[in-house]
C-alpha positions as CSV (number, residue, x, y, z in Angstrom):
1,M,5.5,-0.2,-24.2
2,F,8.7,-0.5,-26.2
3,K,10.0,2.7,-24.4
4,H,9.4,1.1,-21.1
5,I,11.2,-2.1,-22.2
6,R,14.2,-0.1,-23.3
7,S,14.2,1.7,-20.0
8,V,14.3,-1.6,-18.1
9,L,16.9,-3.2,-20.2
10,S,19.1,0.0,-20.1
11,I,19.9,-0.5,-16.3
12,P,22.7,-3.2,-16.0
13,E,21.6,-4.3,-12.5
14,L,17.9,-4.6,-13.3
15,R,18.7,-6.4,-16.6
16,N,20.9,-8.9,-14.8
17,R,18.2,-9.5,-12.1
18,L,15.5,-10.0,-14.7
19,L,17.6,-12.4,-16.7
20,L,18.5,-14.4,-13.6
21,T,14.9,-14.6,-12.6
22,L,13.8,-15.9,-16.1
23,V,16.7,-18.5,-16.1
24,L,15.6,-19.9,-12.7
25,L,12.0,-20.0,-13.7
26,A,13.1,-21.9,-16.8
27,V,14.8,-24.4,-14.6
28,Y,11.6,-24.7,-12.5
29,R,9.5,-25.4,-15.7
30,L,12.1,-28.0,-16.8
31,G,11.8,-30.0,-13.6
32,F,8.0,-29.5,-13.6
33,S,7.9,-31.6,-16.8
34,M,10.4,-34.3,-15.7
35,P,8.5,-37.5,-14.5
36,L,9.9,-39.8,-11.8
37,P,11.4,-43.0,-13.4
38,F,9.7,-45.4,-11.0
39,V,6.2,-44.4,-11.9
40,N,4.1,-45.8,-14.8
41,Q,2.8,-42.5,-16.2
42,E,0.3,-44.3,-18.6
43,A,-1.3,-46.2,-15.7
44,L,-1.3,-42.9,-13.6
45,S,-3.0,-41.0,-16.4
46,Q,-5.7,-43.7,-16.8
47,S,-6.3,-43.6,-12.9
48,L,-6.7,-39.8,-13.1
49,K,-9.2,-40.1,-16.1
50,R,-11.3,-42.6,-14.1
51,Q,-11.5,-40.2,-11.3
52,G,-12.6,-37.4,-13.6
53,G,-14.4,-34.8,-11.7
54,T,-14.4,-36.6,-8.4
55,G,-13.3,-35.1,-5.1
56,V,-9.9,-36.7,-5.3
57,A,-9.2,-35.1,-8.7
58,Q,-10.4,-31.6,-7.4
59,V,-8.2,-31.9,-4.4
60,M,-5.2,-32.8,-6.4
61,S,-6.0,-29.9,-8.8
62,M,-6.3,-27.6,-5.9
63,L,-3.1,-28.7,-4.3
64,S,-1.2,-28.3,-7.7
65,L,-2.6,-24.8,-7.9
66,F,-1.4,-23.7,-4.5
67,S,2.0,-25.4,-4.6
68,A,3.3,-24.7,-8.2
69,S,3.5,-28.5,-8.5
70,N,2.5,-31.2,-11.0
71,I,1.5,-33.9,-8.4
72,G,-0.9,-35.5,-10.8
73,M,2.0,-36.6,-13.2
74,M,4.5,-37.4,-10.2
75,T,7.4,-35.2,-11.4
76,I,10.6,-34.4,-9.5
77,F,8.9,-31.2,-8.5
78,G,5.7,-33.1,-7.6
79,L,5.3,-31.6,-4.1
80,G,6.1,-28.1,-5.4
81,I,6.7,-25.3,-3.0
82,M,3.8,-26.0,-0.7
83,P,6.0,-27.6,2.1
84,Y,8.0,-24.5,2.3
85,I,4.8,-22.4,2.4
86,S,3.5,-24.7,5.2
87,A,6.5,-24.5,7.3
88,S,6.6,-20.5,6.9
89,I,2.9,-20.3,7.9
90,I,3.5,-22.6,10.9
91,F,6.3,-20.4,12.2
92,Q,4.4,-17.3,11.5
93,L,1.4,-18.4,13.6
94,L,3.6,-19.7,16.3
95,G,5.2,-16.3,16.5
96,T,1.9,-14.9,17.8
97,V,1.4,-17.5,20.6
98,Y,4.9,-18.6,21.5
99,P,6.8,-15.8,23.4
100,P,10.4,-17.0,22.7
101,L,9.6,-17.1,18.9
102,E,7.8,-13.7,19.2
103,K,11.0,-12.3,20.8
104,L,13.2,-13.7,18.2
105,Q,11.0,-12.0,15.5
106,K,11.7,-8.6,17.1
107,E,15.5,-9.0,17.1
108,G,15.7,-7.8,13.4
109,E,17.7,-9.3,10.8
110,S,19.6,-11.8,13.0
111,G,16.2,-13.2,14.3
112,R,14.8,-13.4,10.9
113,K,17.9,-15.4,9.6
114,K,17.4,-17.9,12.6
115,I,13.6,-18.4,11.8
116,N,14.4,-18.9,8.2
117,E,17.0,-21.6,9.1
118,W,14.4,-23.4,11.3
119,T,11.8,-23.0,8.4
120,R,14.2,-24.8,6.0
121,Y,14.7,-27.7,8.4
122,A,11.0,-28.0,9.0
123,T,10.5,-27.9,5.2
124,V,12.7,-30.9,4.7
125,V,10.8,-32.9,7.3
126,I,7.4,-32.0,5.8
127,C,8.6,-32.9,2.4
128,F,9.9,-36.2,3.5
129,V,6.6,-37.3,5.3
130,Q,4.3,-36.0,2.5
131,S,6.3,-37.6,-0.4
132,Y,6.6,-41.0,1.5
133,F,2.9,-40.9,2.2
134,W,2.1,-40.1,-1.4
135,I,4.3,-42.9,-2.7
136,V,2.7,-45.4,-0.4
137,V,-0.7,-44.4,-1.5
138,L,0.2,-44.8,-5.1
139,S,1.6,-48.2,-4.4
140,G,-1.8,-49.5,-3.5
141,N,-3.6,-48.0,-6.5
142,Q,-4.2,-49.6,-9.8
143,G,-4.2,-47.8,-13.2
144,G,-6.4,-50.0,-15.3
145,D,-4.7,-53.4,-15.6
146,E,-1.3,-52.1,-14.6
147,R,0.2,-50.8,-11.3
148,I,1.0,-47.2,-10.9
149,I,4.4,-47.9,-9.3
150,L,6.3,-50.3,-11.6
151,P,6.5,-53.8,-10.0
152,E,10.3,-54.0,-10.2
153,F,10.5,-50.8,-8.1
154,D,7.7,-51.6,-5.6
155,N,9.8,-52.2,-2.6
156,F,10.8,-50.3,0.5
157,Y,14.4,-49.3,-0.9
158,M,13.1,-47.8,-4.1
159,K,10.3,-46.0,-2.1
160,I,12.9,-44.3,-0.1
161,I,14.9,-43.4,-3.2
162,C,11.7,-41.9,-4.8
163,T,10.9,-40.1,-1.5
164,I,14.4,-38.6,-1.4
165,T,14.0,-37.5,-5.1
166,M,10.8,-35.6,-4.4
167,T,12.2,-34.1,-1.2
168,A,15.3,-32.9,-3.1
169,G,13.0,-31.4,-5.8
170,S,11.1,-29.3,-3.2
171,V,14.3,-28.2,-1.5
172,L,15.6,-27.1,-4.8
173,L,12.5,-25.1,-5.5
174,M,12.9,-23.5,-2.0
175,W,16.5,-22.7,-2.9
176,I,15.4,-21.2,-6.4
177,G,12.8,-19.0,-4.6
178,E,15.5,-17.8,-2.1
179,Q,17.8,-17.0,-4.9
180,I,15.2,-14.9,-6.7
181,D,14.4,-13.0,-3.5
182,E,18.2,-12.4,-3.0
183,Y,19.6,-11.8,-6.5
184,G,16.5,-11.8,-8.8
185,L,13.4,-9.7,-9.2
186,G,10.2,-10.0,-7.1
187,N,9.2,-12.6,-4.5
188,G,10.5,-16.0,-5.5
189,V,7.9,-18.2,-4.0
190,S,5.1,-16.1,-5.4
191,L,6.6,-16.0,-8.9
192,L,7.0,-19.8,-8.8
193,I,3.3,-20.2,-8.0
194,M,2.3,-17.7,-10.7
195,A,4.4,-19.6,-13.3
196,G,2.6,-22.8,-12.4
197,I,-0.8,-21.1,-12.8
198,L,0.0,-19.4,-16.1
199,S,1.4,-22.7,-17.4
200,R,-2.3,-23.8,-17.6
201,L,-3.3,-21.0,-19.8
202,P,-2.3,-22.6,-23.2
203,T,-4.4,-25.7,-22.3
204,A,-7.4,-23.6,-21.3
205,L,-7.1,-21.4,-24.5
206,G,-6.9,-24.6,-26.5
207,S,-10.0,-26.0,-25.0
208,L,-11.8,-22.6,-25.7
209,I,-10.6,-21.7,-29.1
210,G,-9.9,-25.1,-30.4
211,P,-13.4,-26.1,-31.2
212,A,-14.0,-22.8,-33.0
213,F,-11.3,-23.6,-35.6
214,K,-12.2,-27.3,-35.8
215,N,-15.8,-26.6,-36.6
216,G,-15.4,-23.3,-38.2
217,I,-15.7,-19.7,-37.0
218,G,-19.2,-18.5,-36.8
219,L,-21.9,-16.9,-34.6
220,G,-23.8,-18.7,-31.9
221,G,-23.1,-22.1,-30.3
222,Q,-20.5,-23.0,-27.6
223,S,-17.5,-22.0,-29.8
224,G,-19.0,-19.0,-31.6
225,I,-16.9,-15.9,-32.1
226,D,-19.5,-13.8,-30.2
227,R,-19.2,-15.9,-27.2
228,I,-15.4,-15.8,-27.3
229,I,-15.5,-11.9,-27.4
230,V,-17.9,-11.8,-24.5
231,L,-15.6,-14.1,-22.4
232,V,-12.5,-12.0,-23.3
233,A,-14.4,-8.8,-22.3
234,V,-15.6,-10.4,-19.0
235,F,-12.0,-11.6,-18.3
236,F,-10.5,-8.1,-18.6
237,G,-13.4,-6.7,-16.6
238,V,-12.8,-9.1,-13.8
239,V,-9.1,-8.4,-13.8
240,W,-9.7,-4.7,-13.7
241,W,-11.9,-5.1,-10.8
242,V,-9.5,-7.3,-8.8
243,V,-6.8,-4.9,-9.5
244,L,-8.9,-2.0,-8.2
245,I,-9.9,-3.8,-5.0
246,T,-6.3,-5.2,-4.4
247,Q,-4.9,-1.7,-4.4
248,A,-7.7,-0.1,-2.5
249,V,-6.9,1.5,0.9
250,R,-8.6,3.3,3.7
251,R,-6.6,6.3,4.6
252,I,-6.9,7.6,8.1
253,P,-5.7,11.3,8.7
254,V,-2.8,11.6,10.9
255,Q,-1.5,14.9,12.4
256,S,2.1,15.3,13.7
257,A,2.7,17.4,16.8
258,K,4.5,20.7,16.4
259,H,7.9,21.2,17.9
260,V,9.5,24.6,18.4
261,R,13.3,24.8,18.3
262,G,14.7,28.1,18.6
263,N,12.9,30.3,16.2
264,K,11.7,27.5,13.9
265,V,8.5,25.4,14.2
266,Y,8.8,21.8,13.1
267,G,6.1,19.2,12.4
268,G,2.5,20.0,12.4
269,R,1.8,18.6,9.0
270,T,-1.0,16.3,8.1
271,D,-0.3,12.9,6.7
272,S,-2.4,9.7,6.3
273,L,-2.2,6.1,7.6
274,P,-3.2,3.7,4.7
275,L,-5.1,0.5,5.8
276,R,-5.4,-2.0,2.9
277,L,-8.9,-3.1,2.1
278,N,-7.7,-6.6,1.5
279,Q,-5.4,-6.8,4.5
280,S,-5.2,-10.6,4.5
281,G,-4.3,-11.1,0.8
282,V,-5.1,-14.6,-0.6
283,M,-4.5,-16.5,2.7
284,P,-8.2,-16.8,3.6
285,I,-9.1,-18.5,0.3
286,I,-6.1,-21.0,0.6
287,F,-7.1,-21.8,4.3
288,A,-10.8,-22.2,3.4
289,S,-10.2,-24.3,0.4
290,S,-7.8,-26.6,2.3
291,L,-10.1,-26.9,5.3
292,L,-13.1,-27.9,3.1
293,M,-11.1,-31.0,1.9
294,F,-11.6,-32.6,5.3
295,P,-15.4,-32.8,5.5
296,W,-15.5,-34.5,2.1
297,L,-12.8,-37.0,3.3
298,L,-14.6,-37.5,6.6
299,F,-18.0,-38.2,5.0
300,K,-16.6,-40.3,2.2
301,Q,-14.9,-42.6,4.9
302,L,-18.2,-42.7,7.0
303,S,-20.4,-43.4,4.0
304,S,-18.2,-46.4,3.0
305,L,-19.3,-48.1,6.2
306,N,-22.8,-48.5,4.8
307,I,-24.6,-47.6,8.0
308,S,-28.4,-48.2,7.6
309,F,-29.5,-47.2,11.2
310,L,-32.2,-44.6,11.2
311,G,-31.2,-43.4,7.6
312,I,-27.8,-42.3,8.7
313,G,-26.2,-43.9,5.7
314,T,-28.5,-41.9,3.3
315,F,-27.6,-38.7,5.2
316,L,-23.8,-39.4,5.0
317,N,-24.1,-39.9,1.3
318,K,-25.9,-36.7,0.8
319,C,-23.2,-34.9,2.8
320,E,-20.5,-36.5,0.7
321,A,-22.2,-35.5,-2.4
322,A,-22.7,-31.9,-1.1
323,F,-19.0,-31.3,-0.2
324,S,-17.7,-33.1,-3.3
325,N,-19.7,-30.7,-5.6
326,H,-17.6,-27.5,-5.6
327,G,-20.4,-25.7,-7.4
328,G,-23.2,-26.7,-5.0
329,F,-25.0,-24.4,-2.6
330,V,-23.8,-26.1,0.6
331,Y,-20.2,-26.1,-0.4
332,N,-20.2,-22.4,-1.5
333,L,-22.1,-21.3,1.6
334,C,-19.4,-23.1,3.9
335,Y,-16.7,-21.7,1.6
336,I,-17.9,-18.0,2.0
337,A,-18.4,-18.6,5.9
338,L,-14.9,-19.9,6.2
339,I,-13.4,-17.0,4.1
340,F,-15.1,-14.4,6.4
341,F,-13.7,-16.3,9.5
342,F,-10.1,-16.5,8.1
343,C,-10.2,-12.9,6.9
344,Y,-10.8,-11.7,10.5
345,F,-8.5,-14.3,12.0
346,W,-5.5,-13.4,9.7
347,T,-6.1,-9.7,10.1
348,A,-6.2,-10.1,14.0
349,I,-2.8,-11.9,13.7
350,T,-1.1,-9.6,11.3
351,F,-2.7,-6.2,12.4
352,N,-2.0,-5.0,16.0
353,P,-4.0,-1.7,16.7
354,S,-2.3,-1.3,20.1
355,E,1.2,-1.5,18.7
356,M,0.4,0.8,15.9
357,A,-1.1,3.4,18.3
358,S,2.0,3.1,20.5
359,N,4.2,3.7,17.5
360,L,2.2,6.9,16.5
361,K,2.6,8.2,20.1
362,D,6.3,7.6,20.0
363,Y,6.7,9.4,16.8
364,G,4.7,12.3,18.1
365,S,1.7,11.8,15.8
366,F,-2.1,11.4,16.6
367,I,-5.3,10.9,14.9
368,P,-7.4,14.1,15.1
369,G,-10.3,13.8,17.6
370,Y,-8.8,10.7,19.5
371,R,-6.3,10.7,22.3
372,P,-3.1,8.8,21.9
373,G,-3.0,5.3,23.4
374,D,-6.2,3.2,24.1
375,R,-8.6,5.6,22.3
376,T,-6.5,5.5,19.2
377,A,-6.2,1.8,19.3
378,G,-9.9,1.3,19.8
379,Y,-10.6,3.6,16.7
380,L,-8.2,1.7,14.6
381,E,-9.7,-1.6,15.5
382,R,-13.2,-0.3,14.8
383,V,-12.1,0.9,11.4
384,M,-10.1,-2.3,10.5
385,T,-13.3,-4.5,11.5
386,R,-15.3,-2.6,8.9
387,V,-12.7,-2.6,6.3
388,T,-12.0,-6.3,6.8
389,Y,-15.8,-7.1,6.3
390,V,-15.7,-5.3,2.8
391,G,-12.3,-7.3,2.1
392,A,-13.9,-10.5,3.1
393,A,-16.9,-9.8,0.8
394,F,-14.6,-9.1,-2.1
395,L,-12.6,-12.4,-1.5
396,S,-15.9,-14.4,-1.4
397,L,-17.1,-12.9,-4.7
398,V,-13.7,-13.6,-6.3
399,A,-13.8,-17.2,-4.9
400,V,-17.2,-18.1,-6.2
401,I,-16.8,-16.5,-9.6
402,P,-15.3,-19.5,-11.3
403,T,-18.2,-21.8,-10.2
404,V,-20.8,-19.3,-11.2
405,A,-19.1,-18.7,-14.6
406,S,-18.8,-22.4,-15.2
407,G,-22.5,-22.9,-14.5
408,L,-23.9,-20.1,-16.4
409,L,-21.6,-19.9,-19.4
410,H,-21.0,-23.8,-19.4
411,L,-17.3,-23.3,-19.3
412,D,-14.7,-26.0,-18.6
413,S,-13.2,-25.7,-15.1
414,S,-9.8,-25.1,-16.6
415,I,-11.2,-22.0,-18.4
416,S,-13.5,-20.8,-15.6
417,S,-10.5,-20.8,-13.1
418,F,-9.0,-17.8,-15.0
419,Y,-12.2,-15.8,-14.3
420,G,-11.6,-15.6,-10.5
421,G,-10.6,-17.7,-7.5
422,T,-7.2,-18.1,-6.0
423,G,-5.3,-18.3,-9.2
424,L,-6.4,-15.0,-10.6
425,L,-5.8,-13.2,-7.3
426,I,-2.3,-14.6,-7.0
427,C,-1.4,-13.6,-10.6
428,V,-2.7,-10.2,-10.1
429,S,-1.0,-9.6,-6.7
430,V,2.3,-11.0,-8.0
431,A,2.2,-8.9,-11.2
432,I,1.5,-5.7,-9.2
433,D,4.4,-6.4,-6.8
434,L,6.7,-7.1,-9.7
435,I,5.7,-3.8,-11.2
436,H,6.4,-1.9,-8.1
437,K,9.8,-3.6,-7.7
438,I,10.8,-2.5,-11.2
439,D,9.4,1.0,-10.7
440,S,11.6,1.4,-7.6
441,Y,14.7,0.7,-9.7
442,L,13.6,3.1,-12.4
443,V,12.7,5.9,-10.2
444,A,16.1,5.5,-8.1
445,R,17.8,6.3,-11.4
446,Q,15.6,9.2,-12.2
447,Q,13.7,7.5,-14.9
448,H,9.9,7.2,-15.6
449,G,8.2,4.3,-13.8
450,L,6.1,1.8,-15.5
451,L,3.0,3.2,-13.8
452,D,3.8,6.9,-14.5
453,V,1.6,8.8,-16.9
454,Q,3.7,10.4,-19.5
455,E,2.4,13.3,-21.5
């Protein structure tokens, strides 16, 4: 390990990029802990404690996980990077249905720069709307005997100031992410989200190991050393399985046509076309989790009307309870169904078998046993359908592992979230991508990569 570290630090460019990335992540962590001056943090903390494990608290926790934010404490980075992610997803989806934007995407670097510029403008608009809405919601809430927004600042002018502050914080995060992409190491947005997820690790470890040191280390019980060893072993087993599936590909043999030029024969070699098992990444889990917030909000509003006609009120209360319980059967069943739907939906958007078949034909390559063109496209689509089914099943298992672990092992939600779900999948994917980026620098300078097996 120390040999690999010396190899990384011995390359000036790689060392500077790594140092800049760490400095920018430190700036993010600094703003992550800086609360807004207009908010009564004690009253907000009391309000969150009263909500406890309710749907509101779960929604806020989920938003904080996806956006690298600290919205529950109303910091200057309260909205996190989610507005920028939302704007990027919107333009990516529009690129598949809006022909002028699709044409712009195919123009190369100039088109990409133009779309990035529009994405930044859309991010500012989304930030302003979301932050103002959140400030207005807090203005009407009470944190015990005190208001969450301090009375002397509860006016339209100060709400606008607070909105601009949160908008500027999200725009700064967007800039930090772009600087990491350009001058740092790895994907900036992904690293910010990963840093936000890992920041919860000390708290989770404290709630797991703290009782063992407080009550004495022994065998048996909720804080026994045997239970901690089992949990650590299960954690590494889940991480190993996630890495294995994330890196898994379905390789399709591809044969290049032979070309005779003079007395020499070119081509004719056999290669492979890799299709990732988890083609859609973590996006189906994010979409499914976000969409399941709306049934709970809808049934919550309808149940508050106290409709007693034909037992509708009782039915609405049961529906609200079902969707507010993230470990319940109904919630997990809908969760898995939405993950499968979004896996196929996202794969259909990002994977174009007709275009891939056309590219193979243009390069003079073909899949043995299938004619170039429509036959090849149909074969690729059938293979991708089967591969996507396996990937969707994998994502579904990863998504429900935290609720299963929490129920069977009686773990706190802050601990069980590290045994699966979106957080673990994001951390593993970002870590693998970062290792590959470092490997590319090492291999380019004829050094052993981090993944190389040295004798």
